[in-house]
DRENGU-708977 format. One record per residue (C-alpha): residue in three letters; residue number from 1; x, y, z. Coordinates in steps of 0.2 Angstrom, whole numbers. Example, Ala and Ser with C-alpha at 12.3 -4.5 7.8 and 13.67 -1.06 7.14 Angstrom:
{rec 'ALA'; 1; {62; -22; 39}}
{rec 'SER'; 2; {68; -5; 36}}
END
This chain:
{rec 'MET'; 1; {-13; -41; -111}}
{rec 'THR'; 2; {-12; -44; -92}}
{rec 'ILE'; 3; {-4; -33; -79}}
{rec 'GLY'; 4; {2; -42; -64}}
{rec 'ILE'; 5; {9; -38; -46}}
{rec 'VAL'; 6; {27; -43; -46}}
{rec 'SER'; 7; {31; -39; -28}}
{rec 'THR'; 8; {26; -28; -13}}
{rec 'GLY'; 9; {37; -20; 0}}
{rec 'VAL'; 10; {32; -12; 17}}
{rec 'TYR'; 11; {42; -1; 29}}
{rec 'LEU'; 12; {36; 2; 47}}
{rec 'PRO'; 13; {44; 13; 60}}
{rec 'ASP'; 14; {51; 5; 76}}
{rec 'HIS'; 15; {42; 18; 87}}
{rec 'THR'; 16; {24; 14; 92}}
{rec 'MET'; 17; {10; 22; 101}}
{rec 'THR'; 18; {0; 10; 112}}
{rec 'ALA'; 19; {-19; 10; 116}}
{rec 'GLU'; 20; {-15; 16; 133}}
{rec 'GLU'; 21; {-5; 31; 127}}
{rec 'ILE'; 22; {-19; 36; 116}}
{rec 'ALA'; 23; {-31; 34; 130}}
{rec 'THR'; 24; {-20; 45; 141}}
{rec 'LEU'; 25; {-19; 59; 128}}
{rec 'SER'; 26; {-37; 59; 123}}
{rec 'HIS'; 27; {-45; 55; 140}}
{rec 'ILE'; 28; {-55; 41; 131}}
{rec 'PRO'; 29; {-56; 24; 142}}
{rec 'VAL'; 30; {-43; 12; 135}}
{rec 'GLU'; 31; {-56; -2; 133}}
{rec 'ILE'; 32; {-65; 10; 121}}
{rec 'VAL'; 33; {-49; 13; 111}}
{rec 'LYS'; 34; {-45; -6; 110}}
{rec 'THR'; 35; {-63; -13; 107}}
{rec 'LYS'; 36; {-73; 1; 98}}
{rec 'MET'; 37; {-59; 11; 89}}
{rec 'GLY'; 38; {-50; -6; 86}}
{rec 'ILE'; 39; {-32; 0; 91}}
{rec 'THR'; 40; {-20; -10; 101}}
{rec 'GLN'; 41; {-5; 0; 95}}
{rec 'LYS'; 42; {1; 9; 79}}
{rec 'PRO'; 43; {18; 14; 72}}
{rec 'ILE'; 44; {23; 32; 73}}
{rec 'PRO'; 45; {38; 41; 65}}
{rec 'GLY'; 46; {55; 41; 73}}
{rec 'PRO'; 47; {67; 56; 69}}
{rec 'ASP'; 48; {72; 48; 52}}
{rec 'ASP'; 49; {55; 42; 47}}
{rec 'HIS'; 50; {51; 56; 34}}
{rec 'THR'; 51; {37; 52; 22}}
{rec 'VAL'; 52; {46; 50; 6}}
{rec 'ALA'; 53; {61; 41; 15}}
{rec 'MET'; 54; {49; 28; 21}}
{rec 'GLY'; 55; {42; 25; 3}}
{rec 'ILE'; 56; {60; 23; -3}}
{rec 'ARG'; 57; {64; 10; 10}}
{rec 'ALA'; 58; {48; 1; 5}}
{rec 'ALA'; 59; {52; 2; -13}}
{rec 'GLU'; 60; {70; -5; -10}}
{rec 'LYS'; 61; {61; -20; -1}}
{rec 'ALA'; 62; {49; -23; -16}}
{rec 'ILE'; 63; {64; -22; -29}}
{rec 'GLN'; 64; {74; -34; -19}}
{rec 'LYS'; 65; {59; -46; -16}}
{rec 'GLY'; 66; {55; -46; -35}}
{rec 'ALA'; 67; {73; -47; -41}}
{rec 'ILE'; 68; {70; -31; -51}}
{rec 'ASP'; 69; {84; -22; -59}}
{rec 'PRO'; 70; {79; -3; -55}}
{rec 'LYS'; 71; {85; 2; -72}}
{rec 'THR'; 72; {71; -8; -80}}
{rec 'ILE'; 73; {58; 2; -71}}
{rec 'ASP'; 74; {49; 13; -84}}
{rec 'LEU'; 75; {38; 23; -73}}
{rec 'VAL'; 76; {38; 29; -54}}
{rec 'ILE'; 77; {22; 34; -47}}
{rec 'TYR'; 78; {22; 42; -29}}
{rec 'ILE'; 79; {7; 36; -19}}
{rec 'GLY'; 80; {12; 44; -3}}
{rec 'GLU'; 81; {5; 59; 6}}
{rec 'GLU'; 82; {7; 77; 2}}
{rec 'HIS'; 83; {13; 80; 20}}
{rec 'LYS'; 84; {32; 76; 17}}
{rec 'GLU'; 85; {49; 82; 18}}
{rec 'TYR'; 86; {46; 98; 8}}
{rec 'PRO'; 87; {29; 107; 5}}
{rec 'LEU'; 88; {32; 110; -14}}
{rec 'TRP'; 89; {41; 95; -21}}
{rec 'THR'; 90; {39; 81; -34}}
{rec 'ALA'; 91; {42; 66; -23}}
{rec 'ALA'; 92; {42; 53; -37}}
{rec 'ILE'; 93; {58; 61; -45}}
{rec 'LYS'; 94; {67; 59; -28}}
{rec 'LEU'; 95; {61; 41; -27}}
{rec 'GLN'; 96; {67; 38; -45}}
{rec 'GLU'; 97; {85; 44; -41}}
{rec 'GLU'; 98; {87; 35; -24}}
{rec 'ILE'; 99; {82; 18; -30}}
{rec 'GLY'; 100; {92; 20; -46}}
{rec 'ALA'; 101; {78; 20; -59}}
{rec 'TYR'; 102; {88; 30; -71}}
{rec 'HIS'; 103; {78; 26; -86}}
{rec 'ALA'; 104; {61; 30; -79}}
{rec 'TRP'; 105; {50; 45; -78}}
{rec 'GLY'; 106; {39; 49; -63}}
{rec 'PHE'; 107; {24; 59; -56}}
{rec 'ASP'; 108; {15; 61; -40}}
{rec 'VAL'; 109; {-4; 56; -37}}
{rec 'ALA'; 110; {-16; 60; -23}}
{rec 'LEU'; 111; {-33; 54; -18}}
{rec 'ARG'; 112; {-29; 54; 1}}
{rec 'CYS'; 113; {-32; 36; 8}}
{rec 'GLY'; 114; {-39; 31; -9}}
{rec 'THR'; 115; {-22; 34; -18}}
{rec 'THR'; 116; {-16; 17; -20}}
{rec 'ILE'; 117; {-32; 10; -28}}
{rec 'MET'; 118; {-32; 25; -40}}
{rec 'ALA'; 119; {-14; 23; -44}}
{rec 'ILE'; 120; {-16; 5; -48}}
{rec 'LYS'; 121; {-30; 10; -60}}
{rec 'VAL'; 122; {-20; 24; -68}}
{rec 'ALA'; 123; {-4; 13; -70}}
{rec 'LYS'; 124; {-14; -1; -78}}
{rec 'SER'; 125; {-22; 11; -90}}
{rec 'LEU'; 126; {-5; 19; -95}}
{rec 'MET'; 127; {3; 2; -97}}
{rec 'GLU'; 128; {-11; -4; -108}}
{rec 'SER'; 129; {-10; 12; -119}}
{rec 'ASP'; 130; {9; 15; -120}}
{rec 'ALA'; 131; {20; 1; -127}}
{rec 'THR'; 132; {35; 9; -119}}
{rec 'ILE'; 133; {29; 7; -101}}
{rec 'ASN'; 134; {32; -11; -96}}
{rec 'THR'; 135; {36; -10; -77}}
{rec 'VAL'; 136; {29; 2; -65}}
{rec 'LEU'; 137; {34; 6; -47}}
{rec 'LEU'; 138; {21; 13; -35}}
{rec 'ALA'; 139; {28; 19; -18}}
{rec 'GLY'; 140; {26; 31; -5}}
{rec 'GLY'; 141; {25; 35; 14}}
{rec 'TYR'; 142; {12; 41; 26}}
{rec 'ARG'; 143; {13; 51; 43}}
{rec 'ASN'; 144; {-3; 61; 44}}
{rec 'SER'; 145; {-3; 56; 62}}
{rec 'ASP'; 146; {8; 72; 64}}
{rec 'PHE'; 147; {-9; 82; 61}}
{rec 'ILE'; 148; {-18; 74; 76}}
{rec 'ASP'; 149; {-23; 83; 91}}
{rec 'TYR'; 150; {-29; 70; 104}}
{rec 'THR'; 151; {-39; 83; 114}}
{rec 'ASN'; 152; {-50; 87; 99}}
{rec 'GLU'; 153; {-65; 77; 100}}
{rec 'ARG'; 154; {-71; 81; 83}}
{rec 'THR'; 155; {-56; 71; 75}}
{rec 'ARG'; 156; {-57; 55; 86}}
{rec 'PHE'; 157; {-61; 45; 71}}
{rec 'MET'; 158; {-43; 49; 65}}
{rec 'PHE'; 159; {-34; 44; 81}}
{rec 'ASN'; 160; {-30; 28; 72}}
{rec 'LEU'; 161; {-18; 37; 60}}
{rec 'GLY'; 162; {-1; 29; 60}}
{rec 'ALA'; 163; {15; 30; 50}}
{rec 'GLY'; 164; {24; 19; 37}}
{rec 'GLY'; 165; {28; 16; 19}}
{rec 'ALA'; 166; {23; 4; 6}}
{rec 'ALA'; 167; {27; 0; -12}}
{rec 'MET'; 168; {21; -11; -27}}
{rec 'ILE'; 169; {29; -16; -43}}
{rec 'LEU'; 170; {18; -20; -58}}
{rec 'LYS'; 171; {23; -28; -74}}
{rec 'LYS'; 172; {16; -30; -91}}
{rec 'ASP'; 173; {12; -49; -96}}
{rec 'HIS'; 174; {17; -54; -78}}
{rec 'PRO'; 175; {8; -71; -76}}
{rec 'GLU'; 176; {4; -69; -57}}
{rec 'ASN'; 177; {-7; -58; -46}}
{rec 'ILE'; 178; {-17; -51; -61}}
{rec 'ILE'; 179; {-24; -34; -59}}
{rec 'LEU'; 180; {-43; -35; -64}}
{rec 'GLU'; 181; {-54; -20; -64}}
{rec 'ALA'; 182; {-56; -6; -52}}
{rec 'ASP'; 183; {-71; 6; -47}}
{rec 'ILE'; 184; {-69; 23; -39}}
{rec 'MET'; 185; {-82; 35; -33}}
{rec 'THR'; 186; {-80; 53; -26}}
{rec 'ASP'; 187; {-92; 64; -18}}
{rec 'GLY'; 188; {-88; 83; -17}}
{rec 'SER'; 189; {-101; 87; -4}}
{rec 'PHE'; 190; {-88; 81; 8}}
{rec 'SER'; 191; {-74; 90; 0}}
{rec 'GLU'; 192; {-71; 103; 14}}
{rec 'ASP'; 193; {-77; 93; 29}}
{rec 'VAL'; 194; {-60; 87; 35}}
{rec 'VAL'; 195; {-45; 99; 32}}
{rec 'VAL'; 196; {-30; 107; 40}}
{rec 'PRO'; 197; {-38; 124; 41}}
{rec 'VAL'; 198; {-23; 135; 41}}
{rec 'GLY'; 199; {-7; 135; 31}}
{rec 'GLY'; 200; {-15; 137; 14}}
{rec 'THR'; 201; {-19; 152; 3}}
{rec 'ILE'; 202; {-35; 155; 12}}
{rec 'ASP'; 203; {-27; 157; 29}}
{rec 'PRO'; 204; {-8; 157; 28}}
{rec 'LEU'; 205; {1; 151; 43}}
{rec 'THR'; 206; {5; 163; 56}}
{rec 'VAL'; 207; {14; 162; 73}}
{rec 'GLU'; 208; {-2; 163; 82}}
{rec 'HIS'; 209; {-9; 148; 72}}
{rec 'LEU'; 210; {6; 138; 78}}
{rec 'GLN'; 211; {4; 144; 96}}
{rec 'LYS'; 212; {-14; 139; 96}}
{rec 'GLY'; 213; {-10; 122; 88}}
{rec 'LEU'; 214; {-22; 126; 73}}
{rec 'TYR'; 215; {-10; 117; 61}}
{rec 'ARG'; 216; {-19; 101; 64}}
{rec 'LEU'; 217; {-33; 91; 55}}
{rec 'ASP'; 218; {-50; 97; 60}}
{rec 'VAL'; 219; {-68; 94; 56}}
{rec 'LEU'; 220; {-77; 110; 51}}
{rec 'ASP'; 221; {-95; 103; 52}}
{rec 'PRO'; 222; {-95; 87; 63}}
{rec 'GLU'; 223; {-113; 85; 65}}
{rec 'GLY'; 224; {-117; 88; 46}}
{rec 'MET'; 225; {-103; 77; 40}}
{rec 'LYS'; 226; {-109; 63; 52}}
{rec 'ALA'; 227; {-126; 64; 46}}
{rec 'ARG'; 228; {-121; 64; 28}}
{rec 'LEU'; 229; {-108; 50; 30}}
{rec 'GLU'; 230; {-121; 39; 39}}
{rec 'GLN'; 231; {-132; 40; 23}}
{rec 'LYS'; 232; {-119; 36; 11}}
{rec 'SER'; 233; {-102; 29; 17}}
{rec 'MET'; 234; {-105; 11; 20}}
{rec 'GLN'; 235; {-116; 9; 5}}
{rec 'ASN'; 236; {-103; 17; -6}}
{rec 'PHE'; 237; {-90; 6; 1}}
{rec 'LEU'; 238; {-100; -9; -4}}
{rec 'GLN'; 239; {-105; -2; -21}}
{rec 'VAL'; 240; {-87; 0; -27}}
{rec 'ILE'; 241; {-82; -17; -21}}
{rec 'ARG'; 242; {-97; -24; -31}}
{rec 'ASN'; 243; {-94; -14; -46}}
{rec 'ALA'; 244; {-76; -19; -47}}
{rec 'LEU'; 245; {-81; -37; -46}}
{rec 'LEU'; 246; {-94; -35; -59}}
{rec 'LYS'; 247; {-82; -27; -71}}
{rec 'SER'; 248; {-70; -41; -68}}
{rec 'GLY'; 249; {-84; -54; -71}}
{rec 'TYR'; 250; {-86; -60; -53}}
{rec 'SER'; 251; {-98; -57; -38}}
{rec 'GLU'; 252; {-96; -55; -20}}
{rec 'ASN'; 253; {-98; -74; -18}}
{rec 'ASP'; 254; {-81; -76; -26}}
{rec 'ILE'; 255; {-71; -66; -14}}
{rec 'ASP'; 256; {-58; -76; -5}}
{rec 'TYR'; 257; {-49; -61; 3}}
{rec 'LEU'; 258; {-53; -43; 7}}
{rec 'ALA'; 259; {-38; -31; 9}}
{rec 'ILE'; 260; {-47; -17; 18}}
{rec 'LEU'; 261; {-41; -1; 27}}
{rec 'HIS'; 262; {-42; 0; 46}}
{rec 'MET'; 263; {-58; 8; 53}}
{rec 'LYS'; 264; {-68; 6; 68}}
{rec 'LYS'; 265; {-72; -12; 72}}
{rec 'SER'; 266; {-90; -11; 70}}
{rec 'ALA'; 267; {-88; -4; 52}}
{rec 'HIS'; 268; {-76; -18; 48}}
{rec 'ASP'; 269; {-87; -31; 54}}
{rec 'PHE'; 270; {-102; -23; 44}}
{rec 'VAL'; 271; {-93; -24; 28}}
{rec 'LEU'; 272; {-88; -42; 30}}
{rec 'ILE'; 273; {-106; -47; 35}}
{rec 'GLU'; 274; {-114; -38; 20}}
{rec 'LEU'; 275; {-102; -47; 8}}
{rec 'GLY'; 276; {-105; -64; 16}}
{rec 'LEU'; 277; {-87; -65; 22}}
{rec 'THR'; 278; {-79; -72; 38}}
{rec 'SER'; 279; {-66; -64; 49}}
{rec 'GLU'; 280; {-54; -77; 42}}
{rec 'GLN'; 281; {-56; -69; 25}}
{rec 'SER'; 282; {-48; -52; 30}}
{rec 'ILE'; 283; {-36; -45; 43}}
{rec 'TYR'; 284; {-41; -32; 55}}
{rec 'LEU'; 285; {-26; -20; 57}}
{rec 'SER'; 286; {-27; -17; 76}}
{rec 'ASP'; 287; {-9; -18; 78}}
{rec 'TYR'; 288; {-6; -5; 64}}
{rec 'GLY'; 289; {-20; 7; 65}}
{rec 'HIS'; 290; {-23; 17; 49}}
{rec 'ILE'; 291; {-8; 20; 38}}
{rec 'GLY'; 292; {-18; 29; 25}}
{rec 'GLN'; 293; {-16; 22; 7}}
{rec 'MET'; 294; {-3; 10; 13}}
{rec 'ASP'; 295; {-16; -1; 22}}
{rec 'GLN'; 296; {-20; -12; 7}}
{rec 'ILE'; 297; {-2; -16; 3}}
{rec 'ILE'; 298; {1; -20; 22}}
{rec 'SER'; 299; {-14; -31; 22}}
{rec 'LEU'; 300; {-9; -41; 6}}
{rec 'GLU'; 301; {8; -44; 14}}
{rec 'LEU'; 302; {1; -50; 31}}
{rec 'ALA'; 303; {-11; -61; 21}}
{rec 'GLN'; 304; {3; -69; 12}}
{rec 'GLU'; 305; {13; -72; 28}}
{rec 'SER'; 306; {-2; -80; 37}}
{rec 'GLY'; 307; {-7; -91; 23}}
{rec 'LYS'; 308; {-24; -82; 20}}
{rec 'LEU'; 309; {-19; -78; 2}}
{rec 'LYS'; 310; {-16; -93; -10}}
{rec 'ASP'; 311; {-14; -97; -28}}
{rec 'GLY'; 312; {-31; -94; -37}}
{rec 'ASP'; 313; {-39; -83; -24}}
{rec 'LEU'; 314; {-49; -68; -29}}
{rec 'ALA'; 315; {-43; -53; -18}}
{rec 'VAL'; 316; {-52; -36; -17}}
{rec 'LEU'; 317; {-42; -21; -11}}
{rec 'VAL'; 318; {-54; -8; -5}}
{rec 'SER'; 319; {-51; 10; 2}}
{rec 'ALA'; 320; {-60; 26; 8}}
{rec 'GLY'; 321; {-53; 43; 10}}
{rec 'ILE'; 322; {-58; 60; 16}}
{rec 'GLY'; 323; {-65; 71; 2}}
{rec 'TYR'; 324; {-74; 59; 1}}
{rec 'ALA'; 325; {-68; 45; -10}}
{rec 'TRP'; 326; {-71; 26; -11}}
{rec 'GLY'; 327; {-61; 14; -22}}
{rec 'ALA'; 328; {-59; -5; -25}}
{rec 'VAL'; 329; {-49; -16; -37}}
{rec 'ALA'; 330; {-50; -35; -39}}
{rec 'VAL'; 331; {-34; -45; -41}}
{rec 'LYS'; 332; {-33; -64; -46}}
{rec 'TRP'; 333; {-19; -70; -34}}
{rec 'GLY'; 334; {-5; -81; -38}}
{rec 'LYS'; 335; {-3; -92; -53}}
{rec 'GLY'; 336; {-21; -98; -54}}
{rec 'TYR'; 337; {-28; -87; -67}}
END
């Protein structure tokens, strides 16, 4: 049995924030924003760009592109962020209704920016184990840029957060774009390093919190997190890539394209060098910033549009998310498998 990617869809808001605007808000020199942080511009939400709504728009694009009848979709998995239209809400069921997947069932998953990789792995396992699941839609939106305070030096590594939606349709025995194996690592020692500190059960939201702007992402132990991440992060990044390849019967020498999240330029280049890849074998998302778990799908679409992804290519999708989680999945692209 094979599981293949039928189509993808991406929705990006019309509104953008430029490097110059980030520099003005953060008091960081614009050249640092552009060269070190690697941001030329990034999409930010307009008044109608709600989280799940963006996922629905992306899903509609994937359905149209793949010529899929929504009534043939068996399962809808929401891969977007928890920050969405309502605080307590099952978004997959809204997605199901809006796209007309009346015969499907749905659920939400979350692993921060590692969600898409995890959801691909979950979807593949469900399809392999359940004869009634033949077509799966993964879709969601992201606008965690709402939580960024550009005056908070502790969160400057998240100034690249943007907004958008993405979707992917998987089908059993589809002969193209075959999903191979995935590898995921999580490290709980980072679990409370990056949080929105108020608004939960520990410290319920108050008027004072809002007045002080505390309902934003923050880093509770910046020095400790930096020291621990420097020891582990990039090596874990490389390990999940190599493990996914090994499980799939390949090595890093076989990679043709790396669909990688947006991060600072030096880290992006480090990963490519360590894997023996050139800049032509990936796309640096400087015009998009980091749209969370949507980055891998965005990268795949950009690679197809630019001719960087061809029949028979081996692509690896890789992510990292606060918490911390690292994940990668290998895909044999096109009809060459």
